[in-house]
N, C-alpha and C positions, 0 to 999 in steps of 0.2 A: 231575704227575698229580693233585695236590690241587685244581687249578682245575676239574676235571671232576666232583669229588665232589658238589657241590650239584646239578648236572645229573643225575647218576646217581641221587641220592636222589629227585629229582622224577620221573624216568622210572620207577623202581621203584614209587613210590607210585601213579602213575596207570595203571600197566600191569595192575593187578588180577590179579596172579599168585596162584593159589590157595595154592601151597606153594613159596614162593621158596627156602627152605632146602633142599628136595629138589632143586630145579633147580640150585642151587649145588653140591650134593654130586655130582650127575651130571657137571657140567662139570669139577669138580676131579678126579674119578675118571678122566675121559677124558684130561685133561692129565697125570695121573700115569702112565698107561699109555704114552702117546706123549710121553715127555719129550724133546723135540727142540728146545730153545731157545724155548719159548713164553713168553718173559719178559714181553712186552707183554700177552699174554692173561692171565697170572697177575696182573699189576697190575690189569687190568680186573676180574678175579674178586675181588681184594681190595677194590676199590671197591664191587662188588656186595654182598659180605659185610658191609662196614661200613654200607652203605645199609640193608640188611635189619635189622641190629641197631639202627641209629639209629631207623628207623621203628617197630620193635617197642617200643623203650624210651622214646622221647621223644614220639611223636605219638599223638593220639587220633583215629583215623580213623573216619569214618562210612561206612556203606554207600552206594555211589554207585548211582543208578538205572540 
């Protein structure tokens, strides 16, 4: 799963999501309510979470036109 992390970081960066942490919380809440073996989805959300944290802490993003 670690091989897709750089791609996930790139996708999150160019997606221009206004509030990615809120989106993550909504998806995590959904999976916690319907806990039926969503292991792959939980791994994807972990990558999404790490991507958000990496972009917020390491990158200096400029506004895209």
